[in-house]
C-alpha positions as CSV (number, residue, x, y, z in Angstrom):
1,M,160.1,128.1,173.6
2,L,158.4,124.9,171.9
3,P,155.0,123.8,173.1
4,R,155.1,120.9,175.2
5,A,153.3,118.5,172.7
6,F,155.3,119.7,170.0
7,S,158.6,119.0,172.0
8,S,157.2,115.5,172.7
9,W,156.7,114.8,169.1
10,L,160.1,116.1,168.3
11,S,161.7,113.7,170.8
12,I,159.7,110.8,169.4
13,V,160.6,111.7,165.6
14,K,164.4,112.0,166.9
15,A,164.3,108.6,168.6
16,C,162.7,107.1,165.3
17,S,165.4,108.4,163.1
18,L,168.0,107.0,165.4
19,W,166.4,103.4,165.4
20,I,166.1,103.7,161.7
21,L,169.7,104.7,161.3
22,Q,170.8,101.7,163.4
23,V,168.5,99.3,161.6
24,E,170.1,100.5,158.2
25,N,173.7,100.1,159.6
26,L,173.0,96.6,160.7
27,L,171.2,95.8,157.1
28,N,174.2,97.2,155.4
29,A,176.7,95.5,157.6
30,T,174.7,92.2,157.0
31,L,174.5,92.4,153.3
32,E,178.2,93.3,152.9
33,L,179.2,90.2,155.2
34,Q,176.8,88.2,152.8
35,T,178.6,89.5,149.8
36,C,182.1,88.8,151.1
37,E,181.4,85.6,152.2
38,S,179.8,84.5,148.7
39,V,182.5,86.1,146.8
40,E,184.8,83.2,145.7
41,S,187.6,83.3,142.9
42,E,190.1,81.1,141.6
43,D,192.6,83.6,140.6
44,K,193.1,85.4,144.0
45,S,195.7,87.8,142.2
46,Y,192.5,90.2,140.9
47,R,190.6,89.8,143.9
48,P,190.6,93.3,146.1
49,I,192.2,93.5,149.6
50,M,188.8,93.6,151.8
51,E,189.6,96.3,154.3
52,E,187.9,97.4,157.6
53,S,185.5,99.6,155.5
54,Q,185.0,96.8,152.9
55,K,186.1,98.5,150.0
56,R,186.5,96.8,146.7
57,V,187.2,97.3,143.3
58,F,183.6,97.9,141.4
59,I,183.5,98.1,137.5
60,G,180.8,99.9,135.3
61,L,180.5,101.0,131.7
62,A,180.0,104.7,131.5
63,H,178.6,106.9,128.7
64,V,180.4,110.3,129.1
65,K,179.9,113.7,127.1
66,A,182.1,116.7,127.1
67,N,180.8,119.3,129.6
68,R,183.5,121.8,128.5
69,I,184.2,122.8,124.6
70,A,187.9,122.8,125.5
71,T,188.3,119.4,126.9
72,D,191.0,117.2,124.9
73,V,189.9,114.1,126.3
74,L,187.2,113.2,123.5
75,K,189.1,115.0,120.8
76,G,186.1,116.7,119.3
77,A,183.8,113.3,119.6
78,N,180.3,114.0,120.8
79,G,180.9,111.2,123.7
80,A,182.4,108.0,124.4
81,Y,182.0,104.8,126.4
82,V,184.8,103.8,128.7
83,N,185.2,101.1,131.4
84,I,185.6,102.7,135.1
85,L,187.3,100.9,137.8
86,C,186.5,102.3,141.2
87,L,187.6,101.4,144.9
88,A,184.0,101.8,146.5
89,T,182.1,100.3,149.4
90,N,178.8,100.2,146.9
91,E,177.4,101.4,143.7
92,S,176.4,104.7,145.3
93,E,180.1,105.5,146.2
94,F,181.3,104.1,142.9
95,L,179.0,106.5,140.9
96,N,180.1,109.6,143.1
97,E,183.7,108.9,142.8
98,A,183.4,108.4,139.2
99,A,181.3,111.5,138.5
100,K,183.9,113.5,140.4
101,T,186.9,112.1,138.3
102,L,185.1,112.6,135.1
103,N,183.9,116.0,136.0
104,F,187.7,116.9,136.7
105,L,188.5,115.7,133.4
106,G,185.6,118.1,131.7
107,L,183.2,115.0,131.2
108,N,179.7,114.4,132.3
109,L,178.5,111.2,133.3
110,V,175.6,110.4,131.2
111,D,174.7,106.6,132.5
112,V,176.6,103.5,133.9
113,E,175.9,100.1,132.9
114,D,176.5,96.8,134.4
115,I,178.1,98.1,137.7
116,E,179.4,95.2,140.0
117,P,182.6,94.1,141.9
118,I,185.3,93.2,139.5
119,D,185.9,89.6,141.0
120,K,182.1,89.0,139.8
121,R,182.9,90.1,136.3
122,I,186.0,88.2,136.2
123,E,183.8,85.0,137.3
124,K,181.2,85.6,134.5
125,Y,183.4,86.9,131.8
126,E,186.6,87.2,130.2
127,V,188.0,90.3,131.1
128,D,190.5,92.4,129.0
129,D,194.4,92.3,130.0
130,N,194.6,95.9,130.1
131,L,191.5,96.3,132.5
132,L,193.0,93.4,134.8
133,K,196.5,95.8,134.7
134,L,194.5,98.6,135.8
135,V,192.6,96.5,138.8
136,K,196.1,95.9,140.4
137,Q,196.7,99.9,140.2
138,V,193.4,100.6,141.9
139,N,194.1,101.9,145.7
140,E,193.2,104.5,148.3
141,E,195.4,107.0,146.5
142,N,194.2,106.2,142.9
143,K,190.6,105.2,143.4
144,V,189.4,105.6,140.0
145,M,191.0,104.3,136.9
146,L,189.7,104.6,133.5
147,G,189.9,102.2,130.5
148,T,190.0,103.0,126.7
149,F,187.7,105.7,125.5
150,H,185.5,104.6,122.6
151,A,184.4,107.8,121.1
152,Y,181.6,108.3,118.7
153,N,180.3,111.4,116.8
């Protein structure tokens, strides 16, 4: 049996935790809504379909290294850079899904630069046609697509 003071304190902590989660969910929903409303692209063919979960295609440039000696992906190179496309709700989910996919291929994710929704990248820069073709293939079954590996020794 817990002392009465500790039990009351524990109830307060639980209530505060629930309140913090509710505020966090509200802030995340507001942020996602603002992000969705601010995204405008002339070429709608590359704009990801907004689902109830607000998933969209993100892009990032990943630095990878082999985590297994036997991996054939890098063909003996020390490491590589590769564009990663991923269906995700945020950068954290992007990183998690990318790391899982790369690990499956025998690669370690060293770093990722310039993570952003693909539609924002298209607005700012000219995106390679091969990457644009991959964007169209990203979906719930194929959450992660990898561009060309640019290896180095």
